[in-house]
LONUKE-845579 format. One record per atom (N, C-alpha, C): residue in three letters; x, z, y. Coordinates in steps of 0.05 Angstrom, whole numbers, plus 5000, padded with zeros to 4 digits. Last residue first. Example, Ala and Ser with C-alpha at 12.3 -4.5 7.8 and 13.67 -1.06 7.14 Angstrom:
Ser525751424955;Ser527351434979;Ser525851575001;Ala526451564886;Ala524651564910;Ala526451564934;
This chain:
Val125663503334;Val126863233334;Val124163073346;Asp128764153333;Asp125963973343;Asp127363663342;Val130264663285;Val130664433299;Val128264223302;Glu128865073260;Glu128165103280;Glu129064793299;Val130865083207;Val127965083206;Val127165053238;Trp136465093214;Trp135164783209;Trp132064793209;Arg138465603205;Arg138065463238;Arg136265233225;Gly139865853152;Gly137065793160;Gly135865663188;Arg144665953127;Arg143766103157;Arg140566073163;Ala145265613090;Ala143565863083;Ala143366043108;Val146265183107;Val143765133098;Val142765503094;Arg151765313119;Arg149865153144;Arg147065273133;Ala153765333075;Ala153265593095;Ala151765533114;Gly153064783054;Gly151765073039;Gly151665303054;Lys157264633081;Lys154164503083;Lys152564723075;Leu161964853070;Leu161064853097;Leu158164773094;Leu162264723014;Leu161564983022;Leu161065083046;Ala162964173012;Ala160264332998;Ala160064523008;Lys167764133034;Lys164864003051;Lys162664153040;Val171664323001;Val170564433033;Val168164353038;Ile170763932962;Ile169564172956;Ile168964362986;Thr172463462980;Thr169663522973;Thr168263832968;Thr177263622982;Thr175963553002;Thr173063623006;Leu179563662931;Leu179363882944;Leu177663862967;Asn178063082917;Asn176863272900;Asn176663522919;Ile181662812948;Ile178762792946;Ile177362992934;Val186262942925;Val185863002951;Val182462992963;Trp186062842872;Trp185663022877;Trp185763142907;Trp186762242881;Trp185062302874;Trp183962672870;Ile191962272897;Ile190262192921;Ile187162322912;Gly194862462851;Gly194462612876;Gly193062502898;Ala194062012821;Ala192862252815;Ala192362482840;Ala196661672844;Ala193961592842;Ala192461852837;Gly203561962864;Gly201761712860;Gly198761742858;Leu206062382876;Leu204762392852;Leu202262192847;Gly210062382916;Gly210762212890;Gly209462292863;Leu211162622965;Leu210762792952;Leu211262662913;Pro211062042997;Pro213362232998;Pro213162442970;Gly206161852972;Gly208661732978;Gly210461972976;Ala201362152952;Ala202361902939;Ala204761782941;Val201062552992;Val201562652964;Val202062312945;Ala201362333038;Ala203362483031;Ala204162523001;Trp196662023040;Trp198761853043;Trp201862013033;Ala192762423029;Ala193062233006;Ala195862113009;Leu193762733083;Leu194162843055;Leu194662683036;Pro192062243121;Pro194562393120;Pro195162543092;Val186362203097;Val188062083101;Val191162113100;Arg183162693087;Arg183862533075;Arg186562323071;Leu181962823145;Leu184562953128;Leu185662813103;Leu177162603150;Leu179162523159;Leu181862583150;Asn173462963121;Asn173962683109;Asn176562503120;Val173263363157;Val174463403134;Val175263133120;Pro170563043199;Pro173863223207;Pro175563233177;Ser166062933178;Ser167762763180;Ser170562823184;Ser162563433161;Ser163663203140;Ser166463053153;Leu160463803203;Leu161363893175;Leu162563693158;Trp158863403234;Trp160863483242;Trp162163673223;Phe154663073214;Phe156562973220;Phe158963113221;Val150763523202;Val151963403180;Val154463223182;Ala149963653248;Ala150663913230;Ala152563713212;Gln146363263267;Gln148563303275;Gln150963453262;Thr141663353236;Thr144163053231;Thr146063113243;Asp136263573232;Asp139063723237;Asp141863563230;Gly132563443206;Gly133263393229;Gly135163403234;Ala130563653155;Ala129763833172;Ala130363623201;Gly132363243122;Gly130763293123;Gly129363403145;Glu138163373131;Glu136963083141;Glu134463143145;Leu139363843110;Leu139463893139;Leu138263613144;Val137663723053;Val136163953077;Val136463933108;Gly140863433045;Gly138563333041;Gly136863533058;Glu145563643038;Glu145163443064;Glu142763363067;Ala145064023000;Ala145564063028;Ala144663853051;Leu144963652957;Leu142963772973;Leu142663872995;Ala150363412970;Ala148463332971;Ala145263422976;Glu153763852951;Glu154063772986;Glu151263542992;Trp151763962897;Trp151364192916;Trp150964042939;Ala154763492884;Ala151063472879;Ala150963792896;Val159763592897;Val158163292904;Val155263392895;Phe160564022861;Phe161064022885;Phe159463842907;Leu159963732803;Leu158763982810;Leu158664042848;Gln164863432810;Gln161963272811;Gln160063542818;Ser170263512815;Ser169163642838;Ser165963472834;Phe171563452759;Phe172463702771;Phe171763802793;Ala171962872760;Ala170163042743;Ala170663342749;Leu175962662787;Leu174262742797;Leu171562892781;Val179662642736;Val180662812759;Val177562852775;Arg176762212707;Arg176862532692;Arg178462742716;Ala176261792733;Ala174361892725;Ala175062162720;Tyr182061642745;Tyr179961702768;Tyr178061862756;Leu183861592690;Leu184861812713;Leu183361822733;Val180961092678;Val179961322664;Val181761582678;Ala183260732710;Ala179960792717;Ala180161112704;Gln188160702692;Gln187860812726;Gln184660892727;Glu186860472651;Glu188160802645;Glu188660892672;Leu184460062657;Leu183560212647;Leu184760452650;Val188959702684;Val186359832699;Val184760052682;Ala192659672635;Ala193259782659;Ala190859902685;Pro188859402606;Pro189359652597;Pro190959792620;Asp183359032620;Asp186458992628;Asp187759352620;Ala177959002619;Ala179659002585;Ala182858962592;Thr173059362649;Thr175059192648;Thr176059242618;Phe167559572638;Phe168459462660;Phe171459302662;Leu167359892594;Leu165359752598;Leu166059462623;Gly171360312597;Gly171660042581;Gly170059872590;Cys169760692626;Cys171060602642;Cys171460282625;Leu166660892580;Leu164960832604;Leu165960652622;Pro169961082542;Pro168660842538;Pro166260652558;Val173861452574;Val175161212561;Val172560912555;Ala169861792596;Ala171761652613;Ala172261392603;Gly166362202576;Gly165961912572;Gly167761672583;Phe168562672587;Phe168662632558;Phe167862272558;Trp168462632641;Trp171162752635;Trp170862602600;Phe163862452657;Phe166662352673;Phe168262442654;Ala159862802635;Ala160562582627;Ala162662352634;Leu161063302656;Leu161463222629;Leu161963032625;Ala158863182711;Ala162163322701;Ala162763242676;Ala153863072699;Ala155962902714;Ala158962942710;Leu152763582689;Leu151763322669;Leu154363172682;Leu153063922732;Leu154863962706;Leu154663692686;Gly149263612768;Gly152863582771;Gly154063672746;Ala144263722740;Ala145963542747;Ala148663492757;Gly144464302755;Gly144764132726;Gly146263872725;Thr144964372801;Thr146864452794;Thr146264352761;Ser139664112819;Ser141963932835;Ser144464072813;Leu136464422805;Leu136464192788;Leu138564062801;Pro137464972830;Pro138264832793;Pro137864642783;Leu135964772880;Leu138464872877;Leu139264842848;Gly129964642890;Gly132164412888;Gly135164472875;Leu128365132898;Leu127164952882;Leu129464742876;Arg130265292953;Arg130165442922;Arg129765332899;Val127864812982;Val130064912972;Val131765042947;Ala122864912976;Ala124064712966;Ala126764682962;Arg122365423009;Arg121665422975;Arg122365142967;Arg123265283053;Arg125565403043;Arg125765403015;Ala118765023069;Ala121164893066;Ala123965003054;Leu115165353063;Leu115165243044;Leu117364993040;Asp116565703104;Asp116565823086;Asp116365623063;Pro115665333155;Pro118665363145;Pro118265513118;Arg109864963163;Arg110465153142;Arg113065203137;Gly108764533198;Gly108964893209;Gly108865103189;Ala108164103176;Ala105764213178;Ala106264493186;Gly113263983191;Gly111263823210;Gly108963973198;Leu115764223146;Leu116664383167;Leu113964173197;Ala113863953103;Ala112964243110;Ala113864343139;Arg116063463112;Arg113663473111;Arg112063743118;Gly122163593103;Gly120663493133;Gly117863543136;Val121563783052;Val122963953078;Val121563853100;Leu120663313022;Leu118763623023;Leu119363813055;Ser124563013036;Ser121762923041;Ser119763163042;Ala129363353017;Ala128963253045;Ala125463123058;Val127863372966;Val128363552978;Val127463543015;Ala128862772949;Ala125862952945;Ala125863202965;Leu134062692965;Leu132062542983;Leu129362632975;Ser136662992937;Ser137063092960;Ser134862922983;Leu135462712887;Leu134462972886;Leu134163042916;Gly138362212899;Gly135662262894;Gly133962472899;His143662462902;His142262382931;His139062352925;Phe144862512851;Phe144662762867;Phe143162702888;Leu144062022829;Leu142662202822;Leu142262412841;Pro147461712865;Pro144961742869;Pro142561882856;Trp152061962842;Trp151861982866;Trp149761952867;Thr152361672781;Thr152061962787;Thr150662102821;Val152361132792;Val149961312776;Val149661562787;Ser156561062825;Ser153960892834;Ser152261032814;Glu161461312798;Glu159761422820;Glu156861302828;Leu161360842764;Leu160961022750;Leu159861232776;Ala161960382802;Ala161060362774;Ala159960642769;Ser164960422856;Ser162760262848;Ser160860322818;Phe168860862831;Phe167160892850;Phe164460712851;Gly171160612786;Gly170860972786;Gly168560992807;Ile172260062797;Ile170660192775;Ile169660482781;Gly175560152855;Gly172959912852;Gly170760032820;Leu179760432826;Leu178160572848;Leu175360462851;Ala181860012801;Ala180760252784;Ala178460402801;Ala183659622830;Ala181059572813;Ala179959832799;Asn187659962850;Asn185359832875;Asn183059782855;Val191360012808;Val189660342824;Val187660162841;Ser192359472804;Ser190859622783;Ser190159832788;Pro194659262849;Pro192059172839;Pro191059352823;Gly198459812879;Gly197759592863;Gly195559542857;Leu200360222919;Leu200460302880;Leu199260082871;Pro197960042965;Pro201060062959;Pro202160072930;Ser192860192968;Ser193659832962;Ser196659792954;Ile192960712974;Ile192060572945;Ile192760352945;Ala195260863022;Ala195660983003;Ala194860862973;Val193660463067;Val196560783074;Val196760843042;Asn188860293056;Asn191460083073;Asn194260253062;Leu185960653025;Leu186560373013;Leu189060273030;Leu184860943071;Leu186361043047;Leu187160813032;Ala181660673109;Ala185360753116;Ala186660813086;Trp177260563077;Trp178360383085;Trp181960403088;Tyr175461173082;Tyr176661013049;Tyr178460733063;Val174861193132;Val177561363122;Val177961273096;Leu170760803139;Leu173160763148;Leu175460973140;Ala167261103113;Ala168060843099;Ala170260783113;Tyr166361543137;Tyr166661593107;Tyr167561303097;Phe163861263189;Phe166661483188;Phe167961513161;Gly158961153175;Gly161360943176;Gly163661063174;Thr156561723153;Thr157061523132;Thr159261243143;Asn156861863209;Asn157861983186;Asn158861823162;Ala153461483238;Ala157461553248;Ala157761663220;Ala149361533214;Ala150961263211;Ala153161343220;Ile147662123226;Ile148662013199;Ile149461753193;Pro147862043280;Pro149462243270;Pro149762203236;Ala142661723289;Ala145761613294;Ala147661813284;Gly138061873269;Gly139561713255;Gly142561683265;Val136162093320;Val136262273293;Val138162143270;Arg137061663359;Arg138061903362;Arg137762103332;Val133461283325;Val136261243336;Val138161483341;Ile128461503338;Ile129461423314;Ile132961463316;Arg128461583391;Arg128261803379;Arg128961763348;Arg128160973402;Arg130661263423;Arg130761443403;Leu123560913389;Leu126260763379;Leu128160913381;Val119761083423;Val119661163395;Val122861063376;Pro119960843472;Pro122261063473;Pro122361163441;Asp119860153437;Asp119860343461;Asp121360633451;Pro121359473420;Pro122659793429;Pro121459883449;Leu116159143382;Leu118059183406;Leu119359503412;Leu112759353344;Leu115559253329;Leu117059193358;Asp108259463364;Asp109659663348;Asp112059623342;Ala105458953373;Ala106159123392;Ala107259273382;Leu102358913323;Leu105158733328;Leu106858813352;Glu101559493290;Glu100459293311;Glu102759183313;Pro101759833223;Pro101959703251;Pro101159623264;Arg100360043170;Arg098359873190;Arg098559883217;Val100960363132;Val101560423156;Val100460303180;Thr100059973083;Thr099760253083;Thr099460423114;Trp100759443092;Trp098659573088;Trp097959833087;Trp107259533110;Trp104759423126;Trp101859463123;Leu108259673059;Leu108759873081;Leu107059833103;Ala106959213029;Ala106359533017;Ala106359643039;Ile110558853057;Ile107458813062;Ile107059073045;Leu115659093045;Leu114459063075;Leu111859013075;Gly116458992994;Gly116159273007;Gly115059283030;Val116058492986;Val113758582971;Val113458892983;Ala120858403008;Ala118458263025;Ala116158393016;Val124658692981;Val124158733011;Val121558613016;Ala123658392935;Ala123258662934;Ala123258802958;Val125957782947;Val123857932938;Val123158152944;Leu132258002970;Leu129257822981;Leu126057892969;Arg134458132933;Arg133058412942;Arg131158212970;Ser136657662907;Ser134957832893;Ser133558042911;Leu140257502950;Leu137757342940;Leu135657572925;Gly144457912955;Gly141957802977;Gly139657722969;Ser146757802906;Ser145458072906;Ser143957972935;Ala147157212890;Ala145357412870;Ala144857692886;Leu151657232927;Leu148756982930;Leu146657202910;Ala155657472911;Ala154357532930;Ala151557412930;Leu156157132860;Leu156357462858;Leu154457582882;Gly157356682883;Gly154856682864;Gly154757042864;Glu163056772904;Glu159856672917;Glu157956792906;Ile165256732860;Ile165557052868;Ile163256972895;Gly163056312817;Gly164756502829;Gly163956712839;Trp159755812806;Trp160555932829;Trp161956142838;Gly157855572764;Gly160555662760;Gly160955712789;Phe152755582735;Phe153355362761;Phe156355392772;Thr153055812695;Thr151155572692;Thr152755382719;Glu154756282706;Glu155556152680;Glu154955872679;Leu154256472761;Leu156856462746;Leu157556232722;Phe148556402767;Phe150456252783;Phe153056212775;Val145956592717;Val145956322722;Val148056202743;Ile149157142716;Ile148956912701;Ile148356622694;Asn146057272774;Asn149457292765;Asn149857092745;Met140757242759;Met142157052779;Met145057042775;Gly139357702725;Gly139757412716;Gly140857192742;Ile141858102763;Ile143058072734;Ile142957792726;Asn138158062804;Asn140458042800;Asn142558012780;Leu132258142773;Leu133757932791;Leu136657842786;Val133958682759;Val133458492742;Val133958222752;Thr134358942812;Thr136558892797;Thr136558662774;Ala129658742828;Ala131158712843;Ala133958652835;Val125259092805;Val125358802805;Val128058692817;Gly127659592821;Gly128559522788;Gly127659172784;Gln126559622872;Gln129159642859;Gln129959532833;Leu121059652862;Leu122259522873;Leu125459372871;Ala120460202833;Ala119059952818;Ala120559672838;Met122660582873;Met123760502852;Met123160292839;Pro118560452917;Pro121360362921;Pro123260362893;Leu114360702884;Leu114360402898;Leu116660302900;Ala115661232880;Ala115061172854;Ala116060782860;Thr115261572918;Thr118061452915;Thr117661232889;Arg112361812969;Arg111661522949;Arg114461402944;Gly112962153010;Gly113062222988;Gly112162052967;Met114161973059;Met110862013052;Met111262093029;Ala119261933051;Ala118662083067;Ala115362223069;Ile119661463017;Ile120061713008;Ile118861913022;Phe117161043054;Phe116461143031;Phe117161413017;Ala121360993090;Ala118361113103;Ala116761183073;Ala126360903063;Ala126161153078;Ala123061253084;Asp125060353045;Asp125860593025;Asp124860903036;Val124560113092;Val122960073073;Val122660323053;Val130360163112;Val127360333128;Val125360353110;Pro133859993077;Pro133760253081;Pro130660343091;Ala131759423075;Ala131759623053;Ala131159863059;Leu134259153119;Leu131259233119;Leu130159413095;Thr139058933102;Thr138759033126;Thr136159253133;Met137958633056;Met138758893050;Met138959113078;Pro135558183077;Pro133558403064;Pro134858593057;Leu140857953097;Leu138458053121;Leu136658253104;Gly143657683070;Gly143657993069;Gly141658073090;Val146357163070;Val144057223054;Val142957553053;Val150457133099;Val148756943102;Val146457053092;Ala154457613077;Ala153257593103;Ala151157303113;Leu155457383032;Leu154257603037;Leu152957593060;Thr159757033048;Thr156656903034;Thr155257143040;Arg163657333068;Arg162157133085;Arg158657033073;Leu165257623028;Leu163857793048;Leu162857593066;Tyr167857272986;Tyr165457412985;Tyr163557583005;Arg171256983023;Arg169556863013;Arg166457093003;Val175057493026;Val172957293055;Val171257183041;Thr176657652975;Thr175357792999;Thr174257663020;Leu179457162968;Leu176657192954;Leu174757402968;Ala183357253001;Ala182356993000;Ala178757022986;Ala186357772977;Ala185257653006;Ala183657473012;Val187357562933;Val185457802935;Val184457812962;Glu191257172939;Glu188657072929;Glu186557302927;Gly194457482997;Gly194257282974;Gly190957212957;Glu192358173006;Glu194857953009;Glu193257722988;Leu190158833042;Leu189958563018;Leu191058333030;Gly189059153077;Gly191859123063;Gly191358923042;Leu185459213104;Leu185159263074;Leu187559363062;Ala186058813144;Ala185859113152;Ala184759343122;Ala184658373121;Ala187958413125;Ala187758733135;Ala179658313109;Ala181358313094;Ala184658383097;Ile178158323168;Ile177158563150;Ile179358553127;Ala179457863182;Ala180758113199;Ala180758363176;Pro176657513157;Pro178857473152;Pro180657703160;Ala171557683177;Ala171857803150;Ala174757683149;Leu168757703225;Leu170857813224;Leu172157853191;Met164157363224;Met166057223237;Met168957403235;Trp161457603189;Trp161457363179;Trp163957273199;Gly160558063214;Gly161558103187;Gly162957833190;Thr156457933256;Thr159758003262;Thr162058053235;Gly152757723231;Gly154057583241;Gly156557673249;Leu151058283206;Leu151958063188;Leu153257853207;Val150158553255;Val152658713238;Val153258413220;Ile145058313286;Ile147858333288;Ile150558413274;Gly141958413239;Gly143458113246;Gly145458113260;Gly141058923241;Gly141758783216;Gly142858543219;Val138359013293;Val141359093288;Val142358933259;Val133958673288;Val135758603306;Val138358753300;Thr131258973246;Thr131658643240;Thr134558573263;Ala131359473257;Ala132559453239;Ala133259123233;Gly127459403303;Gly129859543308;Gly131759553283;Gly122659313269;Gly123659163296;Gly126459203300;Val122559803234;Val122859463224;Val123659353252;Ala121860163279;Ala123760213259;Ala124359903246;Asn116760123299;Asn119860063320;Asn121360083299;Gly113360133263;Gly114059933277;Gly116259843290;Val114560643244;Val115060463226;Val115160273241;Ile112661003293;Ile115061003278;Ile115760713262;Arg106960813300;Arg109160693316;Arg111760753314;Arg105160983255;Arg105260783252;Arg107360633273;Arg105861543256;Arg107161463234;Arg106761143235;Gly102361643304;Gly105461713310;Gly107361543283;Asp097661553278;Asp098561403296;Asp101261383303;Leu097662003244;Leu098461753233;Leu098961533255;Asp099562623231;Asp099562483255;Asp100062103252;Gly100063013194;Gly097162823200;Gly096762703228;Ala104563313199;Ala102663363219;Ala100263273220;Gly107063053154;Gly106363353148;Gly104363433173;Thr108062533182;Thr106362533150;Thr105162883151;Val111362733219;Val108762603235;Val106962593209;Arg116162843186;Arg114663053202;Arg112462973209;Ala117062393162;Ala116262643145;Ala115262823166;Val118162003203;Val116262003188;Val115462173166;Leu122962303221;Leu120462263232;Leu118362193221;Pro126462213174;Pro126362543183;Pro123462483197;Gly125761663160;Gly126561903145;Gly124462103154;Thr129161483208;Thr126361353202;Thr125661563179;Gly134661473217;Gly133061663229;Gly129461613223;Phe136361093176;Phe137361463180;Phe135061603188;Gly135260593195;Gly133560713180;Gly133861023168;Val138260613242;Val135160603242;Val133460743217;Leu142860533219;Leu142660653239;Leu139960753244;Gly144260213178;Gly142660483176;Gly141960613195;Trp147559793197;Trp144559683194;Trp142259983183;Leu152160153198;Leu151260063221;Leu148059993214;Ala152760383139;Ala152160553160;Ala151760393185;Phe153559883112;Phe150859993111;Phe149960243132;Ala157959753135;Ala155859603145;Ala152759723138;Phe160660163099;Phe160660153132;Phe158660043150;Ile159659933050;Ile158660273062;Ile158760293088;Leu162559473059;Leu159059473052;Leu157959763057;Val168059703061;Val166759533084;Val163859513080;Phe167659943010;Phe167560123037;Phe167259933056;Thr167859472975;Thr165759692973;Thr165259852998;Thr171559122971;Thr169959082994;Thr168459322995;Ser175459302935;Ser176059372958;Ser174159232984;Gly172359132892;Gly172659392889;Gly173959472919;Ile172758582902;Ile170258772904;Ile170558952901;Ala178558482896;Ala177158412912;Ala173158562922;Ala179358642845;Ala180558862861;Ala178958802890;Gln175758232807;Gln175458582809;Gln176458672831;Glu178557812826;Glu176257882833;Glu175158142832;Ala183757972801;Ala184057922829;Ala181057962841;Thr182158002741;Thr182958222763;Thr183658202791;Gly176057582727;Gly179257622728;Gly179757872750;Leu170657462710;Leu172957242730;Leu175557212737;Trp169357862682;Trp168357602672;Trp171257412690;Gly169058202723;Gly171458292700;Gly171058032684;Ala164858132758;Ala167358082766;Ala169858042743;Ala160958352731;Ala161358072725;Ala163857992734;His162258952744;His161858872714;His162358472712;Gln161058862792;Gln163859012784;Gln165358962755;Asp155658682799;Asp157758552815;Asp160858652797;Val153459152778;Val152758902770;Val155858772779;Val155059612816;Val155759582781;Val155959312775;Arg153659382865;Arg156159432860;Arg157159442831;Phe147459352850;Phe148659112855;Phe151659102857;Ala146259872847;Ala146659692817;Ala147859452827;Asn144260142884;Asn147160162877;Asn148160002861;Asn138660162872;Asn139460042898;Asn142359992901;Leu138560412824;Leu138260182828;Leu139459992854;Ile139360962852;Ile141660802822;Ile141460532824;Val134960982877;Val138160952892;Val139760862867;Ser131361012841;Ser131260802864;Ser134060682872;Leu132461442807;Leu132861222794;Leu132960982815;Ala131661812850;Ala134561782843;Ala134161502824;Ala126461742856;Ala127861732883;Ala130861642873;Pro123761882813;Pro123961592821;Pro125561542840;Val126062432808;Val126462212782;Val126461982800;Ala124062682852;Ala127062682854;Ala127662482830;Leu119262702854;Leu118962612870;Leu122462542866;Arg117563012808;Arg116862842806;Arg117562652833;Ala121663492824;Ala121863282800;Ala121063062798;Val118063742866;Val120563642865;Val121963422848;Ala113163852833;Ala113263682854;Ala116163532861;Arg114964212794;Arg114363992783;Arg114463772802;Ala116764682823;Ala118764572812;Ala117764212807;Ser112964562897;Ser113364652863;Ser116364502845;Ile109764492937;Ile112264472939;Ile112264632910;Asp104863922954;Asp105164102935;Asp108564172934;Leu099863773004;Leu103163773001;Leu103664012974;Met094463372999;Met096063722999;Met098563712987;Arg091263093054;Arg092863103028;Arg092963393026;Gly089863033108;Gly087562963086;Gly088862973058;Gly093263193138;Gly092462963135;Gly090462903113;Tyr094963803094;Tyr096063553119;Tyr094463313111;Gly095364403066;Gly093764113072;Gly094763943095;Val100264593022;Val098864623050;Val097764363053;Gly102965072968;Gly101964772980;Gly100464853004;Gly103865492940;Gly106065322951;Gly105665082962;Asp098765682920;Asp100765542901;Asp102765392912;Gly094465732958;Gly096165982948;Gly098565882929;Asp094865373022;Asp092965392995;Asp095165662986;Pro092265333088;Pro093965383070;Pro092665403046;Val090964733119;Val088864933106;Val091165003084;Met090764463186;Met092664543168;Met091064683151;
């Protein structure tokens, strides 16, 4: 390693740049990539509005089922990023080859199991969400179709994580852009030309990603050059899973909490509240949260590579540079949620009752967007360092509190949907403060992955 005087360090023949410009250069494509990756929910939510309120409720209700599925097949992807960043920072190209090979092989197996299980359990999932009648039937049809064509979606986290960890965020952004354009085009063809309904939405989501993931895998293979033997499980895969398991568990737990919220508090308030959650979470927050998460990924990449290069001082510098960017993004999101609630939510529904509830969701959640941004930044630091267990323990217990609190405020206290959204606000603030305190203590620089 050859240190320089401008916040950089030589590694593997390249120079790691830790500057505000470097953070922004990584964060902007990463944020756009995550926004585009989440765009299938926005596109589906918008297209479902052409089909009817029942379809919108079904799509909105499956949001957290898909997040739970993402957590399961992300078991491998979540561990790939921190490990690839460390070996890249250390200039260990052989180690990187083995990590990527094991990750692709492991993700293929895990993804296949998750999708097959999801197809079989689709009716039980709809029942567990508290759905009935037409909405339940539409949910089953959507989930089963997605299970058939969803394998590319299970490999995408590994591809994205590997490239972002290496500091190459532009390629995932471009691939996600291609997938999004294809998704929109396929939705138009499948719905308007063929009249395939909610199944058409699922087909478009899966097939549009097939092209992007195929190109991404080829590019990853060309960059890292793993051997076929690297696809077979070995101790490296256990390391990947060990690092990724707490993040996967945290993401899955988060989804289950919302699943429970739907069952005990949200669904009993009626389809308009269900649809409003789908619009607020799947449409509005599918833009703002990826913005925060993109910055988080950029900082995580820099932190991991700096620690791999043996420069914890540069890792801390990345955190300091990320904080003002995160703060600005959070404030912009808050303003957009408050002042743009009516026109933005109006893009996704013509139903006055749904629009009223969606606007309520947006304006209440405006008060927590700054804390969501800070929480995402803290998670990026901890995940980039491999301190993933801390992320789980500082998130999941607080998320679990949302279920009894939401039930109490929506039911016995009679505060309805607004009460539920304020419970989410307050618990978000608690999580942001806990994770921020963990980062401030600085022990994450000593984590061994």
